[in-house]
N, C-alpha and C positions, 0 to 999 in steps of 0.2 A: 140347176147346176149348183146354186149357192146354198142349197138346203144343207144345214149342218148335219142333219141326220145321215146324209150320204157318207160323211166322214166316218161315222161309227161302223158302217158296213165293212170298212177296210180292216177292222179289228177281228172280224169273224173268220173262221176256218184259216188259221194263220199259215198253214203250209200249202194251201191251194192257191194256184196262180190268181192274179188280180182279176183276170177276165172271166173267171168262172162265176156263174150266178150266185148272188148273195142275198140274204134276208128272206123274209116271208114272201116278198113279191118277185123273187128271182131277179133282182136288179143286177145289171151287167155294166161294168166299166169298160167303155170302148176307148182303149188307150192307143196312142201313136205307136207304130211298129218299133220305133226307136226305144220305147219304154219297156218292151218285152225283154225278159232275161235271155241270156245266151242260149238257153235250152230251147226256147220257143221262137226266137227272132227269125230263124230261117223259114219258119212256117208263115210268118208275116200276118197279113190281114185274114188269111184263111182260118186261122185258129180262133181269132176274135169274132169273126162273122159266124162261125159255127155255133158259138154260145149265144151271140146276140140275137140270132134268128129265133131262139126258143123263148123269148121273153118280150113283154110289152113295154118294159121300162129299161131304157138305155141311157147311161150318163156319158156324154161325149167329153172326154178329157182332153183339154187343150195342151199343146206342146209349149213348154217354157224352157228357158235357159237354166238347166239344173246345175247347182254347184257340185264340184267334185266330191265324191264320197269314197274314194279308193281306200283311205285310211280306215274308214268305218268297216270296210269289208274284211279287215284283218280278223275279226271274229267270224268264223265260218258259220254257215246256216245250221249245221248239224251239231253245234256246240251249245253247252249250257251258258247262262249269263248270270253274273253276280255283280250287284252294286257295290259290294265290299271290296272287290278287286280294283286297284287303282286304274289299271288299263281299261277295264270294262267301263268304269265310271267315266273315264275321259272320253271314250267313244260315245257313251250315252249323252254326255253333255254336248259333244259336238253335233250329234244328230238333232238333239232338242233345240239347239240354237238355230240350226238350219230351218226347222219347222217354225220356230218363233219369228224368223225374219221374213217369211212369206207375207206379201202385202195384202192379199185377199184370200177368202175361203177357196175361191177357184184355184188360185196358185197353190194353196196348201194341198188341195186334192191332187193336183198334178204332181207335186213333189212327193206326196205320200205314195201315189201309184207307182212312181218311178223307183222309190226306195224299197217299197214293200217286198218285192220278190228278189231283192238283192241282198239285203242285210239280214242278220240273224232275227228270227221271228220274235224271240223274247225281247231283244234289244229294241226292235221296231215298236212293239206294243208298249214298252215302258216309255220311250222317248216321245212317241206320238201321243200317248195318254197325258204325259206331263204337259206337252204343248197345248193340247185341247183344254186342259184345266186352267191354263194360265194366259191364253190369248183372250183379248177382250171380245173378239167376235165368236168365240167358241166356248167360253168358260161356263156357260149354262148347259152344255151338252150333258146328257145323262149317260155316263160311261157304263157299258155292260159289265157285269160282275166278272172279275178275273177268273173265277172258278168256272164260269161258263165257257171261257175262251181257252183255258189251259187246265183241263180237269186232271191232268197227270200230276199236278202239284197237290192234289187234295184227295185222290181216290186210289184205293188199292189197285195195284197194277193188274190183278186178275180180272178186274172189271172190263177192260177194253175188249178182250176177246168176246165176252158175253154180250157187250154192247153192240159190237159189229154184227154178231149173229142175230140179235134182236132187230137191228135196223135192216138187215138183208132179208130175213125170212118172215118177219111178223108185220102185218099191215099196220099202218099208223094208228088206226082206231083201236087196235087190239093190243098194243104194246103196254106192258106193265112195268112199273119202276123196279129197278134192280137195287136191292137193299145192300147197303154198305154196313158190315158188322162193326159194332163199337170196339171190339177187341181184336182188330186185325193186325196189330203190331206187337202184342205181347200178351202174357197171361198174368194172373194175380200173383204168381211166384215172384214177379218183379215188383218190388214195392212202389217204384215210381209210376208203374202203370195205373195205379189208383187214380192218377190225375190225367190219364190219356184223354178222357172225355173233354177236359178243358184245353189241354195243349193242342189237340188235334181238331178242335172245334173249327168248323168252316168259317163262322163269322169272326172269330178271334184272329185267325190268320189273314183273312181278307182285310181286317182293320189294319194290321201291321203293313201289308202291301200298300194299301191306299194312303197311309200316313206318309210313306216314302214317295208317293206321287205328289202329294201336297207340299212336302218339304224335301225337294230333291237336293242332292249334294253338289250337283254341278248343272251347267246349262245357262250360265249367265247370271250376273248379280241381280237383274231385274226379277228373277224368280227365286233365287236363293236367299237374298237379303230381306227376309220377312221380319216384321216387327216381333221381337222377343222369340225369335226362332230357337236360339240356344236354350233359353229357359223352358220352352215347350218341349224340346227334346228331353230335358231332364224330367219334366212333369209327367209326360205321357208314359215314359218307361217306369218312373216311380210308381205310378198308378197301376201299371201292369204287375209289378212285383207285389204290391199290397194286395191286389185282387187275387193273385195266385196264392198268396199265403192264406187268404180266406179259405180257399178250397183245401189246402193242406191241413188246416185245422179241422175242417169237416171230415177229413179222411184219416184223422189221428196221426198226422205227420207233423214234424217240427217245421218251423220257418225254413225257407230255402237257405242253404249254406253258401255263402259267397265264395267265388273262385278266386281266392286271394293269393295262393301260392302257385306260381307258374311252373314250379318244378315237381309238384306232387302229381301223382296219377289222378286222372279223372275217373272216379269210381263208377259213375253212371254209364251204362251202355244204351245205345239206341239203334234200332233196326227199323227204318222208315217204311219199307215195303212199297216204295214209290218208284216208278219209272219215268224218265223224261221222254215224252213222245217225240219231241223235236230232236233231241240228241240220241235217242234210241239206246240210252244207257240208264241203268238204275242209279238212284241216289245211294252212295255207299253207306254201309253201316259203321258204327263205332262200337267196338267191344269194350268190356269193362277194363278199367285201370290202364288206359293208354295215357302217354305223356305228350305234352307239346314238344315239338322239335323244330329246328330251323327249317323254314319253308324255302326251298330252292327249286323253282319250277320255271324253266326257260319258256315253256309253252305259254305260261300265264304272265311272263315278263315280271316275275317277282322273286326277290331274294331277301328274306328277312329273318333275323335271329331272335330267339326268345328273349335274349337280354335287351333287345330294343323295347319290348313291352315293359320290362322292369325300369329301364331308363326313362321312358316317357312318363310312366306312372310317378316315379320319383320327382321328375321335373314339375309335373302338374301339382303334386301334393306340396312340394316346397313353395310353389307359387301361391297356393291357398294359404299357407301359414305365414308367408310374407305379405299376403294381401295385395300382391302386384304381379303382373305378367309383363313380359318384354315382347315387343313386336320385332319384325325383321329389320327395322331401321335402328334398333337399339334403344328405342324410346320405352319408357315405363308407363304402363296402364294400370291404374288402381282398380282392384276388385271391390267396387263400392257396394253399399247395401242394396241399391236399386238396380245397377247394371252388372254387378259381378257375376250373378248366376247365368246371365245371358252370354257374357264373354266366355265363361267356363264351359258352357254347353257347346259353343262353337269350337272350342279347343278339343274337348273330349270326343265329340263326333267327327271333328276335323273336316268341316265343310270348307268351301271357298272363303268363308268369313274368319277362319282361324288367323289370329294375328301373327303366328310364327309356327308354321307347320313343320319346319325342319327341327326345331327344338322341342316342341311339345308333341310332335309326331301324329300318329293316326291310330290312337289307342283303341277306341271302340271298334272301328271297322276291322283293324288287324286282329283283334281278339276273335272276331268271327272267322277271319281267314285262317288263323292258326288252328282253331278247333275244326273247321270244315275240311282241312287237309291233313288232319292228324293221322289218318289211315295210310296216306301216301304222300308224305311231305316233299319228296324229291322226284316224284312222277316216275319212279322206276316201274310201277305197275300200270301206268297209263290210266290211272283212275281220276275221275273228276271230283269236285268238291261235294261234301255232304250237305244235309239240309241247312246247317248253320250258315252256309255260304249264300243262301237265297232268302231275300226278305219275305217271299211268299210262303216259305216253309220253315223258317228258323224257329218260330214259336212252338213247333212240334217237339223239339228236342229238350229234354230236362235241363241240359247244360245251358240253354239260353237264359234261364232264370238265374242260374248260379252266376253267369257272367254279368248279367245286368244287376244282380245284387251287389257285385263288386263295383260296377260303374256307379250305382246309386250311392254307395258308401263314400265315394270320392266327393260327390255333390253334398252329402250330409256333413262331411268335414268342413266344407266351405260354409254351409248354413250355420254350423255351430260356432263359427267365428263372428257371426253377426250380432249386433246388440239386440236385446229384447225389445219387443214392441211396447211402447208406453200405453197406458190406459186411454189417454186422450186421442191417440191415433186410431184406436180400435173402437172406441165407444161411439154410439150414435145417440146423442142427447135426445131424450124424450121418447125413444123407441124401445119397447120391451117385448121380447118374445116370451109369452107366458105359457104356451103349450104347443107341443109338436107331437103328432101321432100319424100313423098310417092305418088305412082301413081297406080291407078286401072284403068282398061279398061272402058272407057265410062263415067268416072266421073271426076270432077275437081281435081287438085292436093291437097294433104293433106286431103282427105276425104275417110273415110271407108264406104263401103257398106255392111251392115249386114242384115241377113234375117233368117227366120225360115226354118229349114230343117228337113225332116223325114228320119231316118236311121233304118235299120232292123238289129237285132242281133239274131243269132241262139243260143238259150239257151238249146238245147237238151242234151248237155253234162252234164248239171246240174240237169236234170229231171230224177230222179231215177225210175226204174221199169216201164218205159213207152215203147211204141212201137218204133222201130228204125225209124230214119229219122229226118230231121230238124224241129224245132219248133221255129218259128220266132215271135218276138215282134217288134213293131215299136215305136221308141221314137222320140219325137220332141225336137229339140235343136237349139241353135243359131249357125249360120255359117257365114263366111265372104267371100266376093269376093277376089280372089287372088290379091296381090299387090306387088310392088317392092319398095325398097329403092333406091333413087338416091342421092348419097353423093359426093360432090366435096371436095377434099382434096388438099391442096397446100403443097408440100415438098420443102422447100428452101435449104435443105442439098444437097451437091454434089452427095451423094450416096443414094441408096434405104434404106428405114427404115422399120422395122417390128413393128407392133403394134396390139393391140386388140381393136376392135370396139365394143362398147356396146351401144345399143339403148334402151332408156327408154321412157315411156309415162306417162303423168300425167294430171289430170283435170286442165283446165285453170282457173276455178272459183270454189269457195267453195259452200256449200249448200245454202248460202244466195246470190249467184250470185255476190260475191265480188272477186276481184283478191286477190291471196294469198300473205301472207308473206312467204318468202322462207323457214323459219324455220318450218312452218306448211306444206307447199307443199312438202317438201323433203320426208315426210312420205307417200306420195301418189304415188310415182313413182313405176311403175312396169317395170320389165326388159323384153323387147320383144325379143331381139336377142343379141347374142354375137358371134363374129367370129374373127379369126386372119387374118391379111392382111399384105402384103408387098407393101409398097408405093414407087413407082418409083420417081425419082427426077422430079420436076416440078408440073404442075397442073394435077391432076388425078381424073377421074370420075369413081365411082363404082356404078353399077346397080346390086342390090342384091335382089333376090326373097326372100320373107319371108318364114320362116319355118312354118310347120303345127303346130301352136302354140295355146295351150289351152287359154292363156291369151287373145289373140286378137280375137280368134274365138268366144268368148263368150261376146264380148263387144257390148252392145246395145246403141242406141242413144235416148236421152230423147225426149219426144213428141214434144216439141216446138222448139227443135234444138238449144237452147240457150247455152247449155254447150258443148263446144268443147274441144279438147285435144291438148295440145301444145307439140311439140317436143323440144329437147334440143336446137335447133337453136334459139328458141324464148327466151331461158333462158340465153343465152350466156352473155348478158349484166349484169345480176345479178350474175351469177356464171360461169365464163369462164372455170373453172376447170372441170365442168361436161362434157365438150366436148372433153375430152382427148381421 
């Protein structure tokens, strides 16, 4: 009963009732009749016995006193779910807190079984996953990939009819993967489609979803108030923008243009070609040159004016240049060199940690909301939000990067107010990095070999009411040949020294094929690896295999090979401190 793995089964087949067999062993949750939803409660024990008789593994779920969840049921089971909508965020936080308060794993299973068939499936998966990651007794659980549970957020909607046909008619041993084409959302006539392989990459979008599980916006201070949370919000998204610009250069495009004028039309269009399996509605498209408008949607309990975005932006930027922010008690908080970026991150993302949410607003999240409802801001056409309203799909849209380029610019304004580092703060006396290179088998030093690779993913756990057995889809994505870092370090100290090695990568030339000024190039560095080392006295050579790293595995090379990437070794003359 207390096996944590049983909890993970509750994430599978999100629309099937809790008593239907789950997992490879056909495990059945035998729930009290009071836990059954209104649809199945009249059938009582008969319906659970029917499925329990067909398996050798039954989990007896004990009855507990469940807290009321009527408010959480305001989000219907057939609606889509968005962490960016304040109401949805509130409901998710409430359910997360309920799961966190369960005293034992047995109680958690009971509460999850009670809630699972009542609350919205997307909401349940999010809150339950957040709780599993943050509870001491479940935090080591290996959560299944979100793409396996909700393939509708990653796969062309045409796939599902073919998948059900495959599952119904083809025996398990004879099923073949269904190939997802790389160009299913647009053609090369659309300039931004050159980057579709990156924006629509399965791993990149799963990263964004998982980051928001680890750093939830609500659910109690014990899981929201993480060390340097606001700073990490800045850093993760800054790295995304830098990484995206890598690919733009490789495809002969300029750096992403920040979305700085809220009154100008958004020139980029995006047609996602995705359906919501739960909501049975497609993600709406955005045509070219649409403008942000007042969002007035009673159904989503939100009314917000575009001028609010401008006001919040001005308040935040004024605080940056005044180097102070105000909290709700009227107290002044200094944006110091060490803590300022963290405070600013909590303000911009507007988590529960924001010192004054009324004054500084909900800038980042509401930007997503305005863009995601741009096609139907007042709900007159009964349309749901677009992909920008969902953390699992937002990175697919070109405007995601324009919006976050604007958000990053706010942080850079703060960082430009900070004093320069002194040499004494950056120097490591007696330690010199004399050589850095990478080596792959069969290619010259300091050269990456990247290629297209096809990978199969079993999505059967997210396909409800289908025949048992795997249902594979085949994705094409960028991959790289394994390589190692060869680093020579000289330690002139008489004793060994411990330090942290950080390895960064940046484009050597800008989009005009000119060498960078370092003040501009510093925004382009992506962090490849970080590890702690003990450096013995004397000359020391480290050969370190690279990690399986999203950043490097998705780096492409431009067609004419003119844009190369320089390691910190090549920057030491300009900025020795970066080689610490």
